[in-house]
C-alpha positions in Angstrom: -77.5 62.1 7.7 -76.2 60.8 4.4 -72.6 62.0 5.3 -72.8 60.1 8.6 -73.7 56.9 6.8 -70.8 57.3 4.3 -68.3 57.8 7.2 -69.6 54.7 8.9 -69.2 52.7 5.7 -65.6 53.9 5.3 -64.7 52.9 8.9 -66.2 49.4 8.2 -64.1 49.0 5.0 -60.9 50.1 6.8 -61.5 47.7 9.6 -62.1 44.8 7.2 -58.8 45.6 5.3 -56.8 45.7 8.5 -58.2 42.3 9.5 -57.1 40.9 6.1 -53.6 42.4 6.3 -52.7 41.2 9.8 -52.1 37.5 9.0 -50.1 38.4 6.0 -47.8 40.6 8.0 -47.4 37.9 10.7 -46.4 35.4 8.0 -43.9 37.8 6.4 -42.3 38.8 9.7 -42.3 35.4 11.5 -44.1 34.3 14.6 -42.4 36.8 16.8 -43.0 39.8 14.6 -40.4 41.9 12.7 -36.8 40.4 12.6 -34.3 42.2 14.8 -30.9 43.3 13.6 -29.2 40.7 15.8 -31.3 37.9 14.2 -30.4 39.1 10.7 -26.7 39.1 11.5 -27.0 35.6 12.9 -28.6 34.4 9.7 -25.8 35.8 7.5 -23.1 34.4 9.7 -24.4 30.9 9.8 -22.0 28.0 9.2 -22.1 26.6 5.6 -22.6 23.2 7.2 -26.1 24.1 8.2 -29.2 24.1 5.9 -32.5 25.9 6.4 -35.6 23.7 6.5 -39.3 24.6 7.1 -40.6 23.6 10.5 -44.0 22.0 11.1 -45.4 25.4 12.2 -44.5 27.0 8.8 -41.6 29.0 10.2 -37.9 28.5 9.2 -35.5 26.5 11.4 -31.8 25.7 11.0 -30.9 22.0 10.8 -27.2 21.0 10.9 -26.0 18.5 8.2 -23.9 15.6 9.4 -20.2 16.0 8.9 -17.7 13.3 7.7 -16.8 11.0 10.5 -20.0 11.7 12.3 -22.4 9.3 10.6 -22.1 10.5 7.1 -19.7 10.1 4.2 -18.9 13.2 2.2 -17.0 13.0 -1.1 -16.5 15.2 -4.1 -17.2 13.9 -7.6 -14.4 16.1 -8.8 -11.6 14.6 -6.9 -9.8 11.2 -7.2 -7.5 9.5 -4.7 -3.8 10.4 -5.1 -1.4 7.8 -6.4 2.3 7.3 -5.7 4.0 8.2 -9.0 6.9 5.9 -8.2 4.6 2.8 -8.1 5.1 0.7 -11.2 2.0 -0.3 -13.1 1.8 -4.1 -13.2 -0.4 -6.1 -15.6 -1.5 -9.4 -14.3 -0.9 -12.5 -16.5 -4.0 -13.6 -18.3 -3.7 -17.2 -17.1 -5.6 -16.6 -13.9 -7.4 -13.7 -12.2 -5.4 -11.9 -9.5 -6.2 -9.3 -6.9 -4.9 -5.8 -7.6 -1.6 -5.1 -5.8 -1.5 -2.2 -3.2 -0.8 1.3 -4.5 2.5 1.5 -2.7 5.5 0.0 -4.3 7.1 -0.9 -1.0 5.7 -4.0 0.6 5.0 -4.4 4.3 7.7 -6.6 5.8 7.2 -8.9 8.8 9.5 -9.0 11.8 12.9 -10.5 11.1 12.9 -14.3 11.1 9.2 -14.6 11.5 6.9 -16.6 9.2 3.7 -14.8 8.6 0.6 -16.5 10.2 -2.7 -17.0 8.4 -3.9 -13.5 9.2 -6.8 -14.9 11.3 -8.4 -16.6 8.3 -9.4 -20.2 8.9 -7.8 -22.8 6.5 -4.6 -20.9 6.1 -2.1 -22.7 8.3 1.4 -21.2 8.6 4.2 -22.6 6.6 6.5 -25.0 8.4 9.7 -25.1 6.3 10.7 -21.6 5.5 14.5 -21.4 5.0 16.5 -18.8 6.9 20.1 -20.0 6.8 23.0 -20.0 4.5 24.0 -23.2 2.7 27.4 -23.6 4.3 26.9 -22.2 7.8 29.8 -20.9 9.8 30.6 -17.2 9.4 28.8 -16.8 6.1 26.0 -14.4 5.0 23.5 -14.6 2.3 22.5 -11.3 0.7 19.1 -11.2 -1.0 17.5 -8.5 -3.0 13.8 -8.2 -3.7 11.4 -6.6 -6.2 13.8 -6.1 -9.2 15.2 -5.9 -11.6 15.0 -2.2 -11.3 17.1 1.0 -11.9 19.3 0.1 -9.0 20.1 -3.4 -10.0 23.1 -2.5 -12.1 24.6 -0.4 -9.2 24.1 -3.3 -6.8 25.8 -5.7 -9.2 28.8 -3.3 -9.6 29.3 -3.2 -5.9 29.0 -6.9 -5.4 31.6 -7.5 -8.2 34.0 -5.1 -6.4 34.0 -7.3 -3.3 33.6 -10.6 -5.1 30.3 -11.1 -3.3 27.5 -13.3 -4.4 23.8 -12.7 -3.8 20.3 -14.0 -4.6 17.8 -11.8 -6.5 14.1 -12.5 -5.8 12.5 -11.1 -8.9 9.1 -9.8 -9.8 7.9 -11.6 -13.0 6.7 -8.5 -14.7 10.0 -6.7 -14.0 12.1 -9.7 -15.2 10.1 -9.6 -18.4 10.7 -5.9 -18.9 14.4 -6.1 -18.1 15.8 -9.4 -19.5 19.3 -8.0 -19.9 19.5 -7.4 -16.2 18.3 -10.9 -15.5 21.0 -12.4 -17.8 23.7 -10.3 -16.2 22.8 -11.5 -12.8 23.3 -15.1 -13.9 26.4 -14.3 -15.9 28.1 -12.9 -12.8 27.5 -15.9 -10.7 24.4 -14.9 -8.7 21.2 -16.8 -8.2 17.6 -16.1 -9.0 14.5 -16.5 -6.8 10.8 -16.3 -7.7 9.0 -13.4 -6.1 5.6 -13.7 -7.8 4.3 -12.0 -11.0 3.1 -8.7 -9.5 3.7 -8.8 -5.7 0.1 -9.3 -4.4 -0.6 -8.5 -0.8 -1.8 -10.1 1.3 -1.1 -13.2 -0.7 -2.9 -15.7 1.5 -6.2 -14.0 0.8 -6.0 -15.0 -2.9 -7.7 -18.1 -4.2 -5.6 -21.3 -4.7 -5.8 -20.8 -8.5 -4.5 -17.2 -8.2 -1.6 -18.2 -6.0 -0.6 -21.0 -8.4 -0.6 -18.5 -11.2 1.4 -15.9 -9.3 4.1 -18.4 -8.4 4.1 -20.5 -11.5 3.8 -17.7 -14.1 6.5 -15.7 -12.4 8.9 -18.7 -12.6 8.2 -19.1 -16.3 8.6 -15.3 -16.9 11.9 -15.2 -15.1 13.2 -18.3 -16.8 12.3 -16.9 -20.2 14.0 -13.5 -19.4 17.1 -15.5 -18.4 17.2 -17.3 -21.7 16.0 -20.6 -20.3 17.3 -22.8 -17.5 17.3 -20.2 -14.8 17.6 -22.9 -12.1 15.5 -21.3 -9.4 15.7 -23.1 -6.1 13.6 -20.7 -4.1 10.5 -18.6 -4.1 9.7 -15.8 -1.6 6.2 -14.7 -0.7 5.5 -10.9 -0.8 5.8 -9.5 2.7 6.9 -13.0 3.9 3.2 -14.1 3.8 4.0 -17.9 3.7 1.3 -20.4 4.4 1.2 -24.2 4.2 -0.8 -23.8 1.0 1.5 -21.6 -0.9 4.6 -23.4 0.5 3.2 -26.6 -1.2 2.6 -24.7 -4.4 6.2 -23.6 -4.5 7.4 -27.1 -3.6 5.3 -28.6 -6.4 7.2 -26.3 -8.8 10.5 -27.4 -7.4 11.2 -24.4 -5.2 11.6 -24.0 -1.4 10.3 -21.0 0.6 13.0 -18.5 1.3 12.7 -16.2 4.4 15.4 -14.1 6.1 16.9 -13.3 9.5 17.8 -9.6 9.1 15.4 -7.0 7.7 16.7 -3.4 7.8 13.5 -2.2 6.1 15.4 -0.4 3.4 12.3 -0.3 1.3 10.8 2.3 3.6 13.9 4.5 3.1 14.7 5.0 6.8 18.1 6.6 6.1 21.4 5.1 5.1 22.8 4.9 8.6 19.6 3.2 9.9 20.0 0.5 7.2 23.7 0.0 8.0 23.2 -0.1 11.8 20.3 -2.6 11.6 22.4 -5.1 9.6 25.4 -4.7 11.8 23.5 -5.1 15.0 21.3 -8.0 14.0 23.4 -10.2 11.7 24.6 -13.5 13.0 26.8 -16.1 11.3 24.7 -18.0 8.7 22.2 -15.2 8.5 20.1 -14.1 5.5 19.8 -10.4 4.9 16.8 -8.9 3.1 17.2 -5.8 0.9 15.7 -4.4 -2.3 17.0 -3.5 -5.7 13.5 -2.7 -7.2 10.1 -1.3 -6.3 11.0 2.3 -5.9 13.9 4.7 -5.1 16.7 2.4 -3.9 19.5 5.0 -3.6 19.7 4.5 0.2 20.1 0.8 -0.3 23.0 1.3 -2.7 24.6 3.8 -0.3 24.2 1.5 2.6 25.7 -1.4 0.6 28.8 0.7 0.0 29.4 0.6 3.7 28.1 -2.9 4.5 30.2 -4.8 2.0 33.6 -3.7 3.3 32.4 -4.1 6.9 31.3 -7.7 6.2 34.7 -8.5 4.8 36.5 -6.8 7.7 34.3 -8.9 10.1 35.5 -12.1 8.5 32.2 -12.9 6.7 32.2 -14.8 3.4 29.3 -14.6 1.0 27.1 -17.6 0.4 23.7 -18.6 -1.0 20.7 -19.6 1.1 20.4 -23.3 1.9 18.4 -25.3 -0.6 
């Protein structure tokens, strides 16, 4: 009788323990019992773009994180944007605040012969008196070189001297300050100078009036000082041809007219020597103004193209002139 009561008590204890262990096993194994081999494999092969989050029922569920371009921006704190090593560092003049120029040294250039509109911003009317013709007319050409002085300026001057050709150099104020000997050589060899702003801001029309005054006025003073005084600049050229009525008047108040062009071979983009040559040969008309570059980056293609263009111009009966002023 005593043995029977002990056996019954053991059965009761065992049943109680089983009842306590069942929920724990369910939680450990999930709502559907023991994980299968297939489920375990799926868990270890999950994409790293997914994260595991607890569901409302207490079980685990996979929630995909948004990827860049799909409603989320993902960036690493250990990387920085790459920068073109050929881009010169330009320090704005302290006389007025300026916007930071673009990272690329080569400015965007508008279609040949076209004055840039206001870019859709109200209050920036397009310029009405941009010059795009030689001073003498007839079968003449005005060669203009932007963004210098630079490493290619001396080579350009050597070639021009070989063909007794004159040109106009539209200079960056910062570059003129850094290379005064090149500025003085340009004048000594009978060429002309043009103001191309202090540090080539783009788009120029988005700058405040004060900033544009400083860009044009400070550049004129810097180029004049590099030249040794009395640089006699008759023109200024907006970066990218971004002329407006506002900055046209700023230049006029400083005694300079807005200088555009009729032929743009886009040599700054380094399209290939033959592309530069063909563009000029196909688009030049008597009295035209050709835009090229002696600064702002690698200008070896421009120099090579000029070696072909100068004798071609002479053979075509062109004479070299300055822009109208």
